[in-house]
C-alpha positions in Angstrom: 145.0 171.8 56.0 142.7 170.8 52.9 143.1 172.9 49.6 140.6 175.9 49.4 137.5 174.0 46.9 138.2 175.0 43.4 135.6 177.6 42.1 132.4 176.9 40.9 132.1 176.7 36.4 129.4 178.9 36.9 131.9 181.6 37.6 133.9 181.0 34.8 131.2 180.3 32.4 129.8 184.1 33.3 133.1 185.4 32.9 133.4 184.1 29.3 130.3 185.3 28.5 131.1 189.1 29.6 134.2 188.7 27.2 132.1 187.1 24.7 129.8 189.9 24.7 132.5 192.7 25.1 133.9 191.0 22.1 130.5 191.3 20.3 130.4 194.8 20.6 134.3 195.6 20.1 133.5 193.4 16.4 130.2 195.7 16.2 132.3 199.2 16.5 134.6 198.1 14.1 134.2 197.0 10.5 137.4 194.9 9.7 136.5 192.4 12.7 133.3 191.7 11.6 134.6 188.3 10.5 134.8 187.4 14.3 130.8 187.5 15.0 130.0 183.8 13.6 132.4 182.2 15.8 131.6 185.1 19.0 128.2 184.0 18.4 128.9 180.4 18.7 131.2 181.0 22.0 128.4 183.0 23.1 125.5 180.2 22.8 127.8 177.9 24.3 128.4 180.2 27.2 124.6 180.5 28.2 123.8 176.6 27.7 126.7 176.2 30.2 125.2 179.0 32.5 121.9 177.3 32.4 123.1 174.0 33.1 124.8 175.3 36.1 121.5 176.7 37.3 119.3 173.9 37.3 122.4 172.0 39.4 121.9 174.5 41.9 118.2 174.4 42.4 118.1 170.4 42.1 119.0 169.4 46.0 121.1 166.8 45.9 119.6 163.4 47.0 121.4 162.1 50.2 122.5 158.3 50.5 119.8 156.4 51.6 121.3 155.2 55.4 121.5 151.2 55.4 119.3 150.4 58.7 120.7 147.2 60.2 118.2 144.2 60.3 117.0 143.8 64.2 118.0 140.5 66.2 114.9 138.7 66.3 115.2 137.7 70.6 114.0 134.2 70.9 110.6 133.9 72.6 110.5 133.5 76.7 110.2 130.4 78.3 106.4 130.5 79.8 106.8 131.3 83.7 104.2 128.9 85.1 103.0 130.1 88.9 105.1 129.2 91.8 103.5 126.1 93.4 102.4 126.4 96.9 102.5 123.8 99.3 99.6 124.0 102.1 101.2 124.1 105.9 101.0 121.0 107.2 99.2 120.3 110.5 100.8 120.3 113.3 100.5 116.9 115.3 98.4 117.3 118.2 100.2 116.5 121.2 99.9 113.4 123.0 97.4 113.6 126.2 100.1 111.7 128.0 103.2 113.3 127.2 103.1 116.3 130.0 102.2 113.7 132.6 104.6 111.2 131.7 107.2 114.5 131.9 106.1 115.0 135.3 106.4 111.6 136.6 109.4 111.3 135.1 110.9 113.7 137.6 109.9 112.1 140.3 111.2 109.5 142.9 110.0 106.1 143.1 108.7 107.1 146.2 107.4 110.4 145.1 105.6 108.9 142.2 103.8 106.0 145.2 102.5 109.3 147.1 101.3 110.9 143.8 99.6 108.1 142.8 98.0 108.0 146.4 97.1 111.5 146.2 95.4 111.1 142.6 93.3 108.2 143.7 92.4 110.3 147.2 90.8 113.5 144.6 88.4 111.4 143.0 84.9 111.4 145.0 84.6 108.9 147.3 87.6 107.5 147.2 90.5 107.5 149.9 94.2 105.9 149.0 97.5 105.6 151.5 100.9 104.5 150.6 102.2 101.5 152.2 105.6 101.8 153.6 108.3 101.0 151.4 109.9 97.3 151.3 106.9 96.1 154.2 104.4 96.7 151.6 104.6 93.1 150.3 103.8 93.7 146.3 101.0 96.5 147.2 102.4 100.2 146.5 99.0 101.9 147.8 96.1 100.9 149.1 92.6 102.4 147.6 88.9 101.9 149.1 86.2 103.5 147.0 82.2 103.4 147.6 80.5 100.6 148.7 84.0 99.5 150.7 85.3 98.2 147.3 89.3 97.9 148.1 92.3 97.8 145.5 95.4 97.1 146.2 98.0 99.0 143.5 101.8 98.3 142.4 103.8 101.5 141.3 106.3 101.1 139.3 108.6 103.8 138.5 110.2 102.7 135.3 112.0 103.5 131.9 111.4 100.1 130.4 108.5 97.6 129.8 107.3 96.2 133.2 107.7 92.1 132.9 105.0 89.5 134.4 107.0 89.2 137.9 104.9 92.7 139.1 101.6 91.1 138.0 102.3 88.1 139.8 103.7 90.3 142.9 100.1 92.3 142.8 98.4 89.5 142.9 99.5 88.2 145.3 99.3 91.1 147.6 95.2 91.3 146.3 94.8 88.3 148.6 96.9 89.1 151.7 95.0 92.4 151.9 91.8 91.2 151.3 91.2 93.6 148.0 88.6 92.0 145.3 90.8 93.9 142.8 94.2 95.0 141.5 96.2 97.5 139.7 99.6 97.9 138.4 100.5 101.4 137.0 103.9 102.3 135.5 105.7 105.6 134.2 107.7 103.8 131.6 106.4 102.7 128.2 104.0 100.0 128.9 103.8 96.4 129.5 105.8 93.1 128.0 103.7 90.4 126.0 103.9 88.5 128.6 103.0 90.7 131.5 99.4 91.9 129.5 98.7 88.2 129.3 98.9 87.3 132.7 97.2 90.3 134.1 94.2 89.5 131.8 94.1 86.3 133.5 94.1 87.4 136.7 91.4 90.2 135.9 94.7 92.7 136.8 93.9 96.9 135.3 97.3 97.9 133.8 97.8 101.8 134.2 100.3 104.0 132.0 100.3 108.1 132.0 97.2 107.5 129.8 94.8 106.0 132.7 96.6 108.5 135.2 95.7 111.5 132.8 91.8 110.4 132.7 91.6 110.1 136.4 93.6 113.3 137.0 91.0 114.7 135.0 87.9 113.2 136.2 89.1 114.6 140.0 88.8 117.9 138.6 85.7 118.0 137.2 84.3 115.9 140.6 83.4 112.8 138.4 83.5 109.7 139.8 86.3 107.4 137.2 85.4 105.4 134.6 84.1 101.6 135.1 87.5 100.8 133.2 89.5 102.0 135.3 88.6 101.6 138.9 85.2 99.2 140.0 82.2 100.9 140.7 80.2 99.9 144.2 80.0 95.8 144.6 
């Protein structure tokens, strides 16, 4: 435990004041002690001054020490926030018009593909087509006749690779054999070689792929005649 605080100086001065006043009373009453009057008066004056000083100290409140204020930390400026860039979605690539038809032909056997082409030609206004008998076709898988008696020999190739010029040579020979004025080669594959295209152009042979078959399918559904670039019109 901490020791009790010492009594204030003002209480001791008050006791001294009382003793001094008592001494003055005694000196005034006893003539033989009057020589002590001056010292007692001096002591009385000192006591009064001490009491007055203590009173002023009690009246003046102590000033609390100033609180030290810690300096505020200076935060670095935040980097600017840029809005996130939004990327516009890319438009979807248009679906190939020949993709569904090519997929449908890919599931067919060679004979089924021949029958499919014959049925497609027969669905056109004014046209009739018939598939020949397999290996005895002499190069023509389908024979078609249209408005005005026009006749077309068609060779159907169920291929996964490009068709070469051998197919063009065969259909040119079959055209003369069956008395047809026009010839067509159609394939389910990716197309034709450069040599096949050159030979077809020289002999007036039309080359079809899934795109041309899709166009004929739309004409059949709408009851429209085929475009002249695909099939000849009346002679």
